[in-house]
N, C-alpha and C positions, 0 to 999 in steps of 0.2 A: 652464292646467292644467300641473302639473309633469310631467316625464317618468315619474315613478312612478305617476301617476294621482291624486296628491294635489292637492286644491284649494288655491290660494293664499289664506290667511286674510286677510292684510293686511300692510302694511309694518310691520316691526319686531314682528311677532307670531309666536309659536311655537305650532303646532298639536300638542298632546300626544295627539291621537286617532289618529295614524298612527305606527306603530312601524317605523322604517326604520333598520337598522344602518348606521353611517356610518364605521366605522373603516377606515382604509387598511391593507391587508394582513390583513384579518380572516380570510380563508380560510387564510392561512399560519398565523396564530395558532391557528385551530381544528385544523389538521393536527397542530400540536405538542401542543395541550392534550388532544385525545381519547385518544391512547395514555397520557398521564400519568394521566388520570382512570381509564381502564380498568385500569390496573395499580396504582392507589394504595391498594387495600385492599378493603373490603367494598362492592363495586359494587352489590349487591342493596340495601343500606341506602340508598344514594344515590337509588335508583329509587323508594323509598317516600316518603310524606309525612313530613316532618321535624317534630320538636317545635316548638311556637310560638316558643320562645326560641332555637331552632336549636342546633347542636352547638358546644361551646366552641372546637374547633379551627377551625371556619368563622369564628367571630367573631374569633378571634385572627389569622387570615389577613387579614381585612378591616382590623383595627387596624394590622397591619404595613404593608399596602398604603397606608393613609392616612398613616402616619408617614413613609413614604418621600416623600410629597408635602407634608410639612410640617404635617399635621394630627395633633396629639397626642391620643390617646385610648386607653383601656384596652379590652380585649376584652369586659369584663363589661357595660358599659351599652349597647353598640351593639345595634341591632335590625335584623334582616334581614326584608325583606318580599318577596312573590312578584312584584311588578310595580311600575312607576314610579308609577302612579296611587295605589295604596294607600300607597306611601312618601311621596308628596307630601301625602296626606291626613293621615297620622300627623304629618308635620313641621308642617303648618299647625295642627293641633289641639294640638300640644305647645307652641306659642309663646304 
């Protein structure tokens, strides 16, 4: 058993059933991001369910983030989902 309590699935296998953040310095990133989010505008709107297509400014931010990593895309066709498993489902169904 892993230190997190997660069962080892097998060699070269990835278990997507366990959500364990693994970014180095994640706490520091969160300390920086929370005040940014809190002062970025309509915080009440962010706490409510968002439209299925999400807000254009969110999709544009994702497109900028991906472009910095060499993935070229426009803000319009990207899709934001609420979790990894729905995202993987949509990806597989769209192929």
